[in-house]
N, C-alpha and C positions, 0 to 999 in steps of 0.2 A: 243448716237444714231448717226448714220451716215445718213445724209439727202439724200445722193445719193441712199441709199437702201430702202427708203420709197416710198410708192405708191403715184403717183401724183393725185391731184384732178383736175377735170375740173371746169370751172367757175360756171356751174349750181349747182354742188355739194357744192361749197363754199357758194353760195347764200342761200342755204337751212339752213345753220347754223345761228341761231338767237342769236347773241351776243348783249346783252343789258346792259345798265348802271342801277345800282340800288344802294340804300342807305341802309346800315346795320342798322337795328332798334334794334336788340337784339342779344346778344351773351351769350351762355351757355356752360359750360364744357360738354364734352362728354366722361365720364369715361368708357363707354362700348365699345368704338372704339378700334380696334386693335392697331392703331398708334395714338399718341396724336392728338386730333382734337377738334374743337369747333362746336357747332350747331348754325347756323346763321339764323336769320329771316331778309329777305331783301325786301325792297319796290321797285317794278319795275314800279310804276306809275299806272294810272287808267286802262289802257288797259290790262296789264298783272297781276297786283295786287301784293299781298304778296306771296313770295315763301320761302321755307326753304332749307338749304343746310348744309352738313357736309364739313368742310374744315380743312385740316391738315396744319394749319398756326400758330401753337402755338410757334414755335421756334423764330419767328421775331415779333409777335404781341401779345400784352396783350388785354384782353377783353375791357378794358377802351378805348384804342386807336382805336378800331374798330367801336365803336358806332358812327354813323353819317358819317362814311367814305363811299365814293362812290367807287364801284367796277365794274368790267366787268364780266358777267357770260353768259354761254350758257343756254338759257331757253327752248329749244325745244328738249332736250334729254328725253328719257323715265325716269320716276321716278325710284329711286333705293332704295331698302330697305337696311338699314345698322343697324343691330340689331333691336331695337324697333323703330328706327327713319326712316322716309321716306324723302330722299333727293329729291328735286324737281327741282334743277338746278345745274350747275357746275360752281363754282367760278374759274376764270382763274388767273394764276400766272406763273411766271418763276421759275423753279425748279433748285436750285443750286446743286453742287456735293454732299453736305452733306444732301440733302433732304429738305433744308430750302426753303420756298416758298416766293417770293416777289409778292404781288398782282398787277394785272393790274388795273389801275384807270385813270380817266380823269385828266388833269392838272387843270381844273377849275370846279367848281360846275355847273352841267347842269341838265336838266330835267330828272327825273327818267323815264326809259323805252326807252330812245333814242337808236336807233340801231347803232351798230358799223358797218361801211362799209369799 
């Protein structure tokens, strides 16, 4: 992707994106997904609560290593039906040339639900 050919956002548009920190509580295989993925259950704290997400992160992460890990996700996108699973947030990561995803996460353990600014 060439950054010069992408549409620019104004500040108000960026501020509408709700990126929040959450902790992964549960990880399940998602064999129905077109590409290898996990079904995640994530705690975003008392205000946002528990959300589910499908994430194509199986190349770099085992289920065991994900439990208890804090991640960053967009929590104000519309829900998306993926097979029989309803994804309620978008987990963020950097995508490599081979499609492998490296999750975005805070350097230190912080309160679930804190907003990324």
